PDB file with one MODEL, atoms N, CA, C and O in Angstrom:
MODEL        1
ATOM      1  N   MET A   1      84.083 -12.280  93.033  1.00  0.00           N
ATOM      2  CA  MET A   1      84.282 -10.890  92.673  1.00  0.00           C
ATOM      3  C   MET A   1      83.901 -10.026  93.877  1.00  0.00           C
ATOM      4  O   MET A   1      82.817 -10.174  94.441  1.00  0.00           O
ATOM      5  N   ASN A   2      84.796  -9.133  94.258  1.00  0.00           N
ATOM      6  CA  ASN A   2      84.510  -8.294  95.425  1.00  0.00           C
ATOM      7  C   ASN A   2      83.649  -7.085  95.038  1.00  0.00           C
ATOM      8  O   ASN A   2      83.429  -6.814  93.858  1.00  0.00           O
ATOM      9  N   PHE A   3      83.180  -6.383  96.039  1.00  0.00           N
ATOM     10  CA  PHE A   3      82.248  -5.271  95.844  1.00  0.00           C
ATOM     11  C   PHE A   3      82.843  -4.178  94.958  1.00  0.00           C
ATOM     12  O   PHE A   3      82.170  -3.673  94.060  1.00  0.00           O
ATOM     13  N   ILE A   4      84.092  -3.816  95.206  1.00  0.00           N
ATOM     14  CA  ILE A   4      84.726  -2.746  94.438  1.00  0.00           C
ATOM     15  C   ILE A   4      84.841  -3.139  92.964  1.00  0.00           C
ATOM     16  O   ILE A   4      84.641  -2.301  92.085  1.00  0.00           O
ATOM     17  N   THR A   5      85.154  -4.378  92.693  1.00  0.00           N
ATOM     18  CA  THR A   5      85.213  -4.844  91.313  1.00  0.00           C
ATOM     19  C   THR A   5      83.834  -4.764  90.672  1.00  0.00           C
ATOM     20  O   THR A   5      83.706  -4.367  89.514  1.00  0.00           O
ATOM     21  N   LEU A   6      82.803  -5.142  91.423  1.00  0.00           N
ATOM     22  CA  LEU A   6      81.436  -5.034  90.908  1.00  0.00           C
ATOM     23  C   LEU A   6      81.062  -3.588  90.600  1.00  0.00           C
ATOM     24  O   LEU A   6      80.398  -3.311  89.602  1.00  0.00           O
ATOM     25  N   VAL A   7      81.486  -2.679  91.452  1.00  0.00           N
ATOM     26  CA  VAL A   7      81.238  -1.252  91.215  1.00  0.00           C
ATOM     27  C   VAL A   7      81.922  -0.830  89.910  1.00  0.00           C
ATOM     28  O   VAL A   7      81.322  -0.132  89.093  1.00  0.00           O
ATOM     29  N   GLY A   8      83.167  -1.248  89.718  1.00  0.00           N
ATOM     30  CA  GLY A   8      83.906  -0.927  88.494  1.00  0.00           C
ATOM     31  C   GLY A   8      83.252  -1.512  87.259  1.00  0.00           C
ATOM     32  O   GLY A   8      83.138  -0.842  86.233  1.00  0.00           O
ATOM     33  N   VAL A   9      82.822  -2.760  87.355  1.00  0.00           N
ATOM     34  CA  VAL A   9      82.154  -3.407  86.227  1.00  0.00           C
ATOM     35  C   VAL A   9      80.831  -2.699  85.926  1.00  0.00           C
ATOM     36  O   VAL A   9      80.490  -2.481  84.764  1.00  0.00           O
ATOM     37  N   GLY A  10      80.090  -2.342  86.973  1.00  0.00           N
ATOM     38  CA  GLY A  10      78.826  -1.616  86.782  1.00  0.00           C
ATOM     39  C   GLY A  10      79.043  -0.284  86.088  1.00  0.00           C
ATOM     40  O   GLY A  10      78.305   0.067  85.167  1.00  0.00           O
ATOM     41  N   GLY A  11      80.044   0.454  86.519  1.00  0.00           N
ATOM     42  CA  GLY A  11      80.367   1.733  85.878  1.00  0.00           C
ATOM     43  C   GLY A  11      80.799   1.537  84.436  1.00  0.00           C
ATOM     44  O   GLY A  11      80.409   2.304  83.556  1.00  0.00           O
ATOM     45  N   ALA A  12      81.597   0.522  84.196  1.00  0.00           N
ATOM     46  CA  ALA A  12      82.061   0.227  82.838  1.00  0.00           C
ATOM     47  C   ALA A  12      80.896  -0.121  81.921  1.00  0.00           C
ATOM     48  O   ALA A  12      80.840   0.340  80.781  1.00  0.00           O
ATOM     49  N   VAL A  13      79.976  -0.924  82.412  1.00  0.00           N
ATOM     50  CA  VAL A  13      78.802  -1.294  81.614  1.00  0.00           C
ATOM     51  C   VAL A  13      77.972  -0.049  81.294  1.00  0.00           C
ATOM     52  O   VAL A  13      77.562   0.142  80.149  1.00  0.00           O
ATOM     53  N   CYS A  14      77.727   0.785  82.281  1.00  0.00           N
ATOM     54  CA  CYS A  14      76.912   1.993  82.068  1.00  0.00           C
ATOM     55  C   CYS A  14      77.550   2.938  81.062  1.00  0.00           C
ATOM     56  O   CYS A  14      76.868   3.431  80.163  1.00  0.00           O
ATOM     57  N   THR A  15      78.848   3.202  81.196  1.00  0.00           N
ATOM     58  CA  THR A  15      79.491   4.158  80.296  1.00  0.00           C
ATOM     59  C   THR A  15      79.675   3.598  78.888  1.00  0.00           C
ATOM     60  O   THR A  15      79.825   4.359  77.932  1.00  0.00           O
ATOM     61  N   THR A  16      79.665   2.296  78.759  1.00  0.00           N
ATOM     62  CA  THR A  16      79.745   1.685  77.438  1.00  0.00           C
ATOM     63  C   THR A  16      78.371   1.646  76.784  1.00  0.00           C
ATOM     64  O   THR A  16      78.215   2.055  75.634  1.00  0.00           O
ATOM     65  N   VAL A  17      77.394   1.164  77.503  1.00  0.00           N
ATOM     66  CA  VAL A  17      76.036   1.010  76.972  1.00  0.00           C
ATOM     67  C   VAL A  17      75.407   2.370  76.645  1.00  0.00           C
ATOM     68  O   VAL A  17      74.558   2.450  75.758  1.00  0.00           O
ATOM     69  N   CYS A  18      75.805   3.426  77.336  1.00  0.00           N
ATOM     70  CA  CYS A  18      75.183   4.735  77.106  1.00  0.00           C
ATOM     71  C   CYS A  18      75.402   5.247  75.691  1.00  0.00           C
ATOM     72  O   CYS A  18      74.630   6.085  75.225  1.00  0.00           O
ATOM     73  N   LEU A  19      76.416   4.777  74.999  1.00  0.00           N
ATOM     74  CA  LEU A  19      76.663   5.230  73.632  1.00  0.00           C
ATOM     75  C   LEU A  19      75.790   4.520  72.602  1.00  0.00           C
ATOM     76  O   LEU A  19      75.608   5.030  71.496  1.00  0.00           O
ATOM     77  N   ILE A  20      75.260   3.380  72.938  1.00  0.00           N
ATOM     78  CA  ILE A  20      74.488   2.593  71.974  1.00  0.00           C
ATOM     79  C   ILE A  20      73.262   3.343  71.452  1.00  0.00           C
ATOM     80  O   ILE A  20      73.044   3.335  70.240  1.00  0.00           O
ATOM     81  N   PRO A  21      72.444   3.995  72.297  1.00  0.00           N
ATOM     82  CA  PRO A  21      71.311   4.754  71.738  1.00  0.00           C
ATOM     83  C   PRO A  21      71.749   5.864  70.774  1.00  0.00           C
ATOM     84  O   PRO A  21      71.064   6.139  69.789  1.00  0.00           O
ATOM     85  N   GLN A  22      72.890   6.500  71.063  1.00  0.00           N
ATOM     86  CA  GLN A  22      73.388   7.552  70.177  1.00  0.00           C
ATOM     87  C   GLN A  22      73.814   6.964  68.836  1.00  0.00           C
ATOM     88  O   GLN A  22      73.515   7.529  67.784  1.00  0.00           O
ATOM     89  N   VAL A  23      74.506   5.840  68.874  1.00  0.00           N
ATOM     90  CA  VAL A  23      74.934   5.170  67.644  1.00  0.00           C
ATOM     91  C   VAL A  23      73.712   4.775  66.808  1.00  0.00           C
ATOM     92  O   VAL A  23      73.692   4.993  65.596  1.00  0.00           O
ATOM     93  N   ILE A  24      72.713   4.206  67.443  1.00  0.00           N
ATOM     94  CA  ILE A  24      71.495   3.803  66.733  1.00  0.00           C
ATOM     95  C   ILE A  24      70.802   5.013  66.115  1.00  0.00           C
ATOM     96  O   ILE A  24      70.387   4.964  64.957  1.00  0.00           O
ATOM     97  N   GLN A  25      70.674   6.089  66.873  1.00  0.00           N
ATOM     98  CA  GLN A  25      70.027   7.312  66.378  1.00  0.00           C
ATOM     99  C   GLN A  25      70.773   7.883  65.181  1.00  0.00           C
ATOM    100  O   GLN A  25      70.152   8.255  64.185  1.00  0.00           O
ATOM    101  N   ILE A  26      72.089   7.956  65.267  1.00  0.00           N
ATOM    102  CA  ILE A  26      72.882   8.489  64.159  1.00  0.00           C
ATOM    103  C   ILE A  26      72.768   7.580  62.940  1.00  0.00           C
ATOM    104  O   ILE A  26      72.632   8.056  61.813  1.00  0.00           O
ATOM    105  N   HIS A  27      72.822   6.287  63.170  1.00  0.00           N
ATOM    106  CA  HIS A  27      72.732   5.331  62.064  1.00  0.00           C
ATOM    107  C   HIS A  27      71.394   5.469  61.321  1.00  0.00           C
ATOM    108  O   HIS A  27      71.348   5.407  60.093  1.00  0.00           O
ATOM    109  N   LYS A  28      70.328   5.652  62.073  1.00  0.00           N
ATOM    110  CA  LYS A  28      68.996   5.771  61.470  1.00  0.00           C
ATOM    111  C   LYS A  28      68.809   7.105  60.748  1.00  0.00           C
ATOM    112  O   LYS A  28      68.320   7.135  59.618  1.00  0.00           O
ATOM    113  N   THR A  29      69.193   8.201  61.389  1.00  0.00           N
ATOM    114  CA  THR A  29      68.860   9.533  60.878  1.00  0.00           C
ATOM    115  C   THR A  29      69.980  10.206  60.085  1.00  0.00           C
ATOM    116  O   THR A  29      69.724  11.112  59.292  1.00  0.00           O
ATOM    117  N   LYS A  30      71.204   9.769  60.295  1.00  0.00           N
ATOM    118  CA  LYS A  30      72.386  10.407  59.680  1.00  0.00           C
ATOM    119  C   LYS A  30      72.498  11.877  60.106  1.00  0.00           C
ATOM    120  O   LYS A  30      73.118  12.681  59.410  1.00  0.00           O
ATOM    121  N   GLN A  31      71.906  12.216  61.231  1.00  0.00           N
ATOM    122  CA  GLN A  31      71.942  13.579  61.753  1.00  0.00           C
ATOM    123  C   GLN A  31      72.928  13.683  62.914  1.00  0.00           C
ATOM    124  O   GLN A  31      72.805  12.963  63.905  1.00  0.00           O
ATOM    125  N   THR A  32      73.903  14.576  62.790  1.00  0.00           N
ATOM    126  CA  THR A  32      74.888  14.777  63.861  1.00  0.00           C
ATOM    127  C   THR A  32      75.107  16.259  64.155  1.00  0.00           C
ATOM    128  O   THR A  32      76.019  16.623  64.897  1.00  0.00           O
ATOM    129  N   ARG A  33      74.278  17.097  63.578  1.00  0.00           N
ATOM    130  CA  ARG A  33      74.437  18.544  63.695  1.00  0.00           C
ATOM    131  C   ARG A  33      74.588  19.021  65.138  1.00  0.00           C
ATOM    132  O   ARG A  33      75.396  19.907  65.416  1.00  0.00           O
ATOM    133  N   ASP A  34      73.829  18.449  66.044  1.00  0.00           N
ATOM    134  CA  ASP A  34      73.828  18.925  67.425  1.00  0.00           C
ATOM    135  C   ASP A  34      74.895  18.285  68.312  1.00  0.00           C
ATOM    136  O   ASP A  34      74.981  18.595  69.500  1.00  0.00           O
ATOM    137  N   LEU A  35      75.704  17.397  67.743  1.00  0.00           N
ATOM    138  CA  LEU A  35      76.773  16.782  68.528  1.00  0.00           C
ATOM    139  C   LEU A  35      78.018  17.655  68.472  1.00  0.00           C
ATOM    140  O   LEU A  35      78.326  18.246  67.438  1.00  0.00           O
ATOM    141  N   SER A  36      78.722  17.730  69.575  1.00  0.00           N
ATOM    142  CA  SER A  36      79.939  18.522  69.651  1.00  0.00           C
ATOM    143  C   SER A  36      81.122  17.713  69.125  1.00  0.00           C
ATOM    144  O   SER A  36      81.468  16.672  69.685  1.00  0.00           O
ATOM    145  N   LEU A  37      81.736  18.192  68.052  1.00  0.00           N
ATOM    146  CA  LEU A  37      82.917  17.534  67.499  1.00  0.00           C
ATOM    147  C   LEU A  37      84.053  17.522  68.518  1.00  0.00           C
ATOM    148  O   LEU A  37      84.719  16.503  68.699  1.00  0.00           O
ATOM    149  N   GLY A  38      84.270  18.643  69.174  1.00  0.00           N
ATOM    150  CA  GLY A  38      85.335  18.732  70.179  1.00  0.00           C
ATOM    151  C   GLY A  38      85.151  17.741  71.306  1.00  0.00           C
ATOM    152  O   GLY A  38      86.114  17.116  71.752  1.00  0.00           O
ATOM    153  N   MET A  39      83.929  17.593  71.768  1.00  0.00           N
ATOM    154  CA  MET A  39      83.655  16.659  72.855  1.00  0.00           C
ATOM    155  C   MET A  39      83.990  15.236  72.439  1.00  0.00           C
ATOM    156  O   MET A  39      84.603  14.497  73.210  1.00  0.00           O
ATOM    157  N   TYR A  40      83.598  14.838  71.231  1.00  0.00           N
ATOM    158  CA  TYR A  40      83.857  13.467  70.797  1.00  0.00           C
ATOM    159  C   TYR A  40      85.329  13.216  70.520  1.00  0.00           C
ATOM    160  O   TYR A  40      85.807  12.100  70.727  1.00  0.00           O
ATOM    161  N   VAL A  41      86.062  14.225  70.056  1.00  0.00           N
ATOM    162  CA  VAL A  41      87.510  14.066  69.874  1.00  0.00           C
ATOM    163  C   VAL A  41      88.175  13.838  71.229  1.00  0.00           C
ATOM    164  O   VAL A  41      88.972  12.914  71.389  1.00  0.00           O
ATOM    165  N   ILE A  42      87.847  14.674  72.191  1.00  0.00           N
ATOM    166  CA  ILE A  42      88.429  14.537  73.533  1.00  0.00           C
ATOM    167  C   ILE A  42      88.000  13.219  74.171  1.00  0.00           C
ATOM    168  O   ILE A  42      88.817  12.537  74.790  1.00  0.00           O
ATOM    169  N   PHE A  43      86.734  12.856  74.027  1.00  0.00           N
ATOM    170  CA  PHE A  43      86.219  11.601  74.569  1.00  0.00           C
ATOM    171  C   PHE A  43      86.956  10.404  73.975  1.00  0.00           C
ATOM    172  O   PHE A  43      87.339   9.481  74.695  1.00  0.00           O
ATOM    173  N   LEU A  44      87.150  10.427  72.663  1.00  0.00           N
ATOM    174  CA  LEU A  44      87.844   9.341  71.980  1.00  0.00           C
ATOM    175  C   LEU A  44      89.287   9.204  72.471  1.00  0.00           C
ATOM    176  O   LEU A  44      89.767   8.094  72.697  1.00  0.00           O
ATOM    177  N   ILE A  45      89.962  10.315  72.631  1.00  0.00           N
ATOM    178  CA  ILE A  45      91.331  10.290  73.165  1.00  0.00           C
ATOM    179  C   ILE A  45      91.326   9.702  74.570  1.00  0.00           C
ATOM    180  O   ILE A  45      92.171   8.869  74.899  1.00  0.00           O
ATOM    181  N   GLY A  46      90.374  10.133  75.403  1.00  0.00           N
ATOM    182  CA  GLY A  46      90.276   9.613  76.763  1.00  0.00           C
ATOM    183  C   GLY A  46      90.028   8.115  76.797  1.00  0.00           C
ATOM    184  O   GLY A  46      90.648   7.402  77.587  1.00  0.00           O
ATOM    185  N   ILE A  47      89.138   7.634  75.958  1.00  0.00           N
ATOM    186  CA  ILE A  47      88.843   6.203  75.907  1.00  0.00           C
ATOM    187  C   ILE A  47      90.074   5.428  75.451  1.00  0.00           C
ATOM    188  O   ILE A  47      90.385   4.375  76.007  1.00  0.00           O
ATOM    189  N   ALA A  48      90.771   5.938  74.450  1.00  0.00           N
ATOM    190  CA  ALA A  48      91.990   5.278  73.978  1.00  0.00           C
ATOM    191  C   ALA A  48      93.036   5.211  75.089  1.00  0.00           C
ATOM    192  O   ALA A  48      93.695   4.185  75.262  1.00  0.00           O
ATOM    193  N   LEU A  49      93.189   6.291  75.834  1.00  0.00           N
ATOM    194  CA  LEU A  49      94.144   6.309  76.944  1.00  0.00           C
ATOM    195  C   LEU A  49      93.734   5.330  78.047  1.00  0.00           C
ATOM    196  O   LEU A  49      94.587   4.641  78.608  1.00  0.00           O
ATOM    197  N   TRP A  50      92.440   5.264  78.360  1.00  0.00           N
ATOM    198  CA  TRP A  50      91.962   4.297  79.358  1.00  0.00           C
ATOM    199  C   TRP A  50      92.232   2.869  78.893  1.00  0.00           C
ATOM    200  O   TRP A  50      92.610   2.012  79.692  1.00  0.00           O
ATOM    201  N   LEU A  51      92.038   2.617  77.606  1.00  0.00           N
ATOM    202  CA  LEU A  51      92.301   1.284  77.071  1.00  0.00           C
ATOM    203  C   LEU A  51      93.783   0.933  77.191  1.00  0.00           C
ATOM    204  O   LEU A  51      94.126  -0.167  77.624  1.00  0.00           O
ATOM    205  N   ILE A  52      94.644   1.844  76.819  1.00  0.00           N
ATOM    206  CA  ILE A  52      96.092   1.622  76.956  1.00  0.00           C
ATOM    207  C   ILE A  52      96.452   1.373  78.413  1.00  0.00           C
ATOM    208  O   ILE A  52      97.220   0.461  78.719  1.00  0.00           O
ATOM    209  N   TYR A  53      95.905   2.172  79.302  1.00  0.00           N
ATOM    210  CA  TYR A  53      96.155   1.998  80.738  1.00  0.00           C
ATOM    211  C   TYR A  53      95.670   0.632  81.213  1.00  0.00           C
ATOM    212  O   TYR A  53      96.382  -0.060  81.941  1.00  0.00           O
ATOM    213  N   GLY A  54      94.469   0.241  80.808  1.00  0.00           N
ATOM    214  CA  GLY A  54      93.920  -1.054  81.196  1.00  0.00           C
ATOM    215  C   GLY A  54      94.785  -2.208  80.726  1.00  0.00           C
ATOM    216  O   GLY A  54      94.996  -3.174  81.459  1.00  0.00           O
ATOM    217  N   VAL A  55      95.283  -2.106  79.506  1.00  0.00           N
ATOM    218  CA  VAL A  55      96.174  -3.140  78.983  1.00  0.00           C
ATOM    219  C   VAL A  55      97.477  -3.158  79.784  1.00  0.00           C
ATOM    220  O   VAL A  55      97.986  -4.221  80.138  1.00  0.00           O
ATOM    221  N   ALA A  56      98.004  -1.971  80.063  1.00  0.00           N
ATOM    222  CA  ALA A  56      99.280  -1.874  80.783  1.00  0.00           C
ATOM    223  C   ALA A  56      99.210  -2.503  82.173  1.00  0.00           C
ATOM    224  O   ALA A  56     100.170  -3.125  82.628  1.00  0.00           O
ATOM    225  N   ILE A  57      98.063  -2.336  82.848  1.00  0.00           N
ATOM    226  CA  ILE A  57      97.955  -2.899  84.203  1.00  0.00           C
ATOM    227  C   ILE A  57      97.186  -4.215  84.219  1.00  0.00           C
ATOM    228  O   ILE A  57      96.924  -4.785  85.279  1.00  0.00           O
ATOM    229  N   GLN A  58      96.825  -4.692  83.018  1.00  0.00           N
ATOM    230  CA  GLN A  58      96.104  -5.957  82.871  1.00  0.00           C
ATOM    231  C   GLN A  58      94.801  -5.982  83.675  1.00  0.00           C
ATOM    232  O   GLN A  58      94.517  -6.939  84.395  1.00  0.00           O
ATOM    233  N   ASP A  59      94.017  -4.910  83.536  1.00  0.00           N
ATOM    234  CA  ASP A  59      92.744  -4.794  84.228  1.00  0.00           C
ATOM    235  C   ASP A  59      91.625  -5.145  83.253  1.00  0.00           C
ATOM    236  O   ASP A  59      91.292  -4.349  82.375  1.00  0.00           O
ATOM    237  N   LEU A  60      91.048  -6.326  83.403  1.00  0.00           N
ATOM    238  CA  LEU A  60      90.056  -6.822  82.458  1.00  0.00           C
ATOM    239  C   LEU A  60      88.840  -5.901  82.310  1.00  0.00           C
ATOM    240  O   LEU A  60      88.440  -5.627  81.178  1.00  0.00           O
ATOM    241  N   PRO A  61      88.228  -5.408  83.403  1.00  0.00           N
ATOM    242  CA  PRO A  61      87.085  -4.503  83.214  1.00  0.00           C
ATOM    243  C   PRO A  61      87.438  -3.252  82.400  1.00  0.00           C
ATOM    244  O   PRO A  61      86.647  -2.826  81.558  1.00  0.00           O
ATOM    245  N   LEU A  62      88.603  -2.666  82.637  1.00  0.00           N
ATOM    246  CA  LEU A  62      89.022  -1.495  81.857  1.00  0.00           C
ATOM    247  C   LEU A  62      89.240  -1.856  80.395  1.00  0.00           C
ATOM    248  O   LEU A  62      88.833  -1.119  79.497  1.00  0.00           O
ATOM    249  N   MET A  63      89.879  -2.989  80.164  1.00  0.00           N
ATOM    250  CA  MET A  63      90.145  -3.398  78.787  1.00  0.00           C
ATOM    251  C   MET A  63      88.851  -3.694  78.029  1.00  0.00           C
ATOM    252  O   MET A  63      88.685  -3.259  76.890  1.00  0.00           O
ATOM    253  N   LEU A  64      87.939  -4.430  78.656  1.00  0.00           N
ATOM    254  CA  LEU A  64      86.686  -4.780  77.989  1.00  0.00           C
ATOM    255  C   LEU A  64      85.821  -3.554  77.730  1.00  0.00           C
ATOM    256  O   LEU A  64      85.340  -3.347  76.616  1.00  0.00           O
ATOM    257  N   ALA A  65      85.631  -2.751  78.758  1.00  0.00           N
ATOM    258  CA  ALA A  65      84.758  -1.580  78.616  1.00  0.00           C
ATOM    259  C   ALA A  65      85.279  -0.626  77.557  1.00  0.00           C
ATOM    260  O   ALA A  65      84.525  -0.183  76.690  1.00  0.00           O
ATOM    261  N   ASN A  66      86.551  -0.310  77.623  1.00  0.00           N
ATOM    262  CA  ASN A  66      87.104   0.653  76.679  1.00  0.00           C
ATOM    263  C   ASN A  66      87.340   0.034  75.304  1.00  0.00           C
ATOM    264  O   ASN A  66      87.332   0.739  74.295  1.00  0.00           O
ATOM    265  N   GLY A  67      87.549  -1.273  75.263  1.00  0.00           N
ATOM    266  CA  GLY A  67      87.655  -1.969  73.981  1.00  0.00           C
ATOM    267  C   GLY A  67      86.344  -1.977  73.222  1.00  0.00           C
ATOM    268  O   GLY A  67      86.347  -2.007  71.991  1.00  0.00           O
ATOM    269  N   VAL A  68      85.219  -1.951  73.930  1.00  0.00           N
ATOM    270  CA  VAL A  68      83.897  -1.869  73.296  1.00  0.00           C
ATOM    271  C   VAL A  68      83.515  -0.407  73.041  1.00  0.00           C
ATOM    272  O   VAL A  68      82.945  -0.084  71.999  1.00  0.00           O
ATOM    273  N   THR A  69      83.823   0.457  73.978  1.00  0.00           N
ATOM    274  CA  THR A  69      83.467   1.879  73.855  1.00  0.00           C
ATOM    275  C   THR A  69      84.228   2.554  72.717  1.00  0.00           C
ATOM    276  O   THR A  69      83.668   3.395  72.013  1.00  0.00           O
ATOM    277  N   LEU A  70      85.480   2.199  72.531  1.00  0.00           N
ATOM    278  CA  LEU A  70      86.304   2.854  71.517  1.00  0.00           C
ATOM    279  C   LEU A  70      85.692   2.768  70.115  1.00  0.00           C
ATOM    280  O   LEU A  70      85.569   3.803  69.460  1.00  0.00           O
ATOM    281  N   PRO A  71      85.301   1.580  69.620  1.00  0.00           N
ATOM    282  CA  PRO A  71      84.705   1.566  68.275  1.00  0.00           C
ATOM    283  C   PRO A  71      83.368   2.306  68.191  1.00  0.00           C
ATOM    284  O   PRO A  71      83.045   2.871  67.146  1.00  0.00           O
ATOM    285  N   LEU A  72      82.593   2.312  69.266  1.00  0.00           N
ATOM    286  CA  LEU A  72      81.341   3.075  69.261  1.00  0.00           C
ATOM    287  C   LEU A  72      81.633   4.564  69.119  1.00  0.00           C
ATOM    288  O   LEU A  72      80.985   5.259  68.337  1.00  0.00           O
ATOM    289  N   ALA A  73      82.614   5.048  69.880  1.00  0.00           N
ATOM    290  CA  ALA A  73      82.982   6.464  69.825  1.00  0.00           C
ATOM    291  C   ALA A  73      83.603   6.813  68.472  1.00  0.00           C
ATOM    292  O   ALA A  73      83.367   7.901  67.947  1.00  0.00           O
ATOM    293  N   VAL A  74      84.390   5.905  67.909  1.00  0.00           N
ATOM    294  CA  VAL A  74      84.973   6.133  66.580  1.00  0.00           C
ATOM    295  C   VAL A  74      83.863   6.260  65.540  1.00  0.00           C
ATOM    296  O   VAL A  74      83.912   7.143  64.683  1.00  0.00           O
ATOM    297  N   TYR A  75      82.865   5.383  65.612  1.00  0.00           N
ATOM    298  CA  TYR A  75      81.738   5.443  64.676  1.00  0.00           C
ATOM    299  C   TYR A  75      81.036   6.801  64.777  1.00  0.00           C
ATOM    300  O   TYR A  75      80.761   7.438  63.760  1.00  0.00           O
ATOM    301  N   ILE A  76      80.750   7.237  65.996  1.00  0.00           N
ATOM    302  CA  ILE A  76      80.072   8.521  66.184  1.00  0.00           C
ATOM    303  C   ILE A  76      80.916   9.654  65.617  1.00  0.00           C
ATOM    304  O   ILE A  76      80.390  10.541  64.945  1.00  0.00           O
ATOM    305  N   LEU A  77      82.217   9.634  65.879  1.00  0.00           N
ATOM    306  CA  LEU A  77      83.101  10.692  65.377  1.00  0.00           C
ATOM    307  C   LEU A  77      83.156  10.680  63.851  1.00  0.00           C
ATOM    308  O   LEU A  77      83.094  11.739  63.225  1.00  0.00           O
ATOM    309  N   ILE A  78      83.271   9.517  63.252  1.00  0.00           N
ATOM    310  CA  ILE A  78      83.297   9.421  61.789  1.00  0.00           C
ATOM    311  C   ILE A  78      81.992   9.962  61.201  1.00  0.00           C
ATOM    312  O   ILE A  78      82.010  10.720  60.230  1.00  0.00           O
ATOM    313  N   MET A  79      80.873   9.575  61.785  1.00  0.00           N
ATOM    314  CA  MET A  79      79.586  10.048  61.294  1.00  0.00           C
ATOM    315  C   MET A  79      79.449  11.563  61.496  1.00  0.00           C
ATOM    316  O   MET A  79      78.872  12.250  60.652  1.00  0.00           O
ATOM    317  N   LYS A  80      79.968  12.075  62.590  1.00  0.00           N
ATOM    318  CA  LYS A  80      79.927  13.532  62.834  1.00  0.00           C
ATOM    319  C   LYS A  80      80.696  14.261  61.759  1.00  0.00           C
ATOM    320  O   LYS A  80      80.235  15.280  61.244  1.00  0.00           O
ATOM    321  N   ILE A  81      81.867  13.752  61.413  1.00  0.00           N
ATOM    322  CA  ILE A  81      82.675  14.395  60.380  1.00  0.00           C
ATOM    323  C   ILE A  81      82.021  14.248  59.002  1.00  0.00           C
ATOM    324  O   ILE A  81      82.027  15.186  58.204  1.00  0.00           O
ATOM    325  N   LYS A  82      81.471  13.091  58.734  1.00  0.00           N
ATOM    326  CA  LYS A  82      80.848  12.803  57.436  1.00  0.00           C
ATOM    327  C   LYS A  82      79.549  13.573  57.220  1.00  0.00           C
ATOM    328  O   LYS A  82      79.276  14.011  56.102  1.00  0.00           O
ATOM    329  N   HIS A  83      78.742  13.748  58.270  1.00  0.00           N
ATOM    330  CA  HIS A  83      77.411  14.347  58.151  1.00  0.00           C
ATOM    331  C   HIS A  83      77.320  15.672  58.901  1.00  0.00           C
ATOM    332  O   HIS A  83      76.440  15.857  59.741  1.00  0.00           O
ATOM    333  N   ARG A  84      78.207  16.566  58.604  1.00  0.00           N
ATOM    334  CA  ARG A  84      78.211  17.869  59.283  1.00  0.00           C
ATOM    335  C   ARG A  84      76.985  18.670  58.997  1.00  0.00           C
ATOM    336  O   ARG A  84      76.846  19.786  59.497  1.00  0.00           O
TER     337      ARG A  84
ENDMDL
END
């Protein structure tokens, strides 16, 4: 694996893992009042587009990262809508 690929994988891991504390917090407290609905809608669309792009160009780091990030973001968005 070359350096640039490692940089991409590192970025993918960071942007995916960063949602886990938020998911855990929401799951425990059911509190989403301070989360921006607009931000999560736009974020979810962006992640879906990155996933489609990754599949289209057969880029494994993009597919894996966004394939994991997408359900985390969907969970947060569903909880935001459910627990306004």
